[in-house]
Residue, then its C-alpha position, 0 to 999 in steps of 0.5 A: x796345880x793342874x794335877x790337884x784339879x785333875x784329882x778333884x775331878x776324878x774323885x767327883x767322877x768316882x763319887x758319882x759312879x759310886x752313886x749310880x752303882x748304888x742305885x743299880x744295886x738297889x734296883x737289882x736286889x729289889x727286882x730279885x726280891x719282888x720276883x721271888x715274893x710277888x706273883x706277877x713280877x717275872x723272875x729275871x736272871x740278869x739282876x743277879x749279875x747286875x748285883x754282882x757287878x755293882x757290888x764288886x765295883x762299889x767296893x773297889x771305888x769305895x776303896x779308891x775314895x777311901x785312899x784319897x781321904x786317908x781313911x783306908x789302910x790307915x790304922x791309928x795304933x798309937x792314938x792314946x788319949x793323953x799322949x802326944x807323939x813326937x813330930x819325928x815319930x809321927x813323920x816316921x809313921x806317915x812314911x811307913x803308911x805311904x810305903x805300905x800303901x805303895x807296896x799294896x798298890x804295886x801288887x794290885x796294879x801288877x798282879x791285878x793286870x796279870x789276873x785281868x789278862x790271864x783270867x778276865x779276858x777269857x771268861x764270859x758271863x753265863x747269863x748275859x754273855x758279857x766278857x768278865x774282863x769288865x769285872x776283873x778290870x776293877x783290880x788294876x784300875x783301883x791300883x792305878x787310882x790308888x797310885x794317883x791319889x797316893x801321889x796327890x797325898x804325898x805332894x800335899x803332905x811333903x812337897x807342897x804342904x801349903x796346898x793341904x791347908x787350902x792354899x794354891 
């Protein structure tokens, strides 16, 4: 299915972006620390901003990938050592999980967009002059990405269960 291929490519893109952001965070923090303790390294202010941008985007992209892998917003409170849950109860728990995740996704999309429009677009960075909309956009973009991967999970689990086992 084309949607699953799109989700796979999008997840790979996000993972690569996460690595780039991680290296930029490592570079910026190293430059800040070196500038503080090594006398011939100049003290720049832009690494502080790069650190903030990288860290915030890494958190949101990590949450997106966590939603795709089912490792985010999922708490196993009913995982007992020797107790088997009935399939009906397990199905009910999955429905509750998807419902709660859809509500949180809607909040991030709707209110994140309002936050982006009302606050992000009117602010700019003091150090570099970059519009902070690039930073505030992480909230609604993560919500839309959660929705993309949530639909993929629902399709795999309920609509086309054979795709979850490696089928078409």
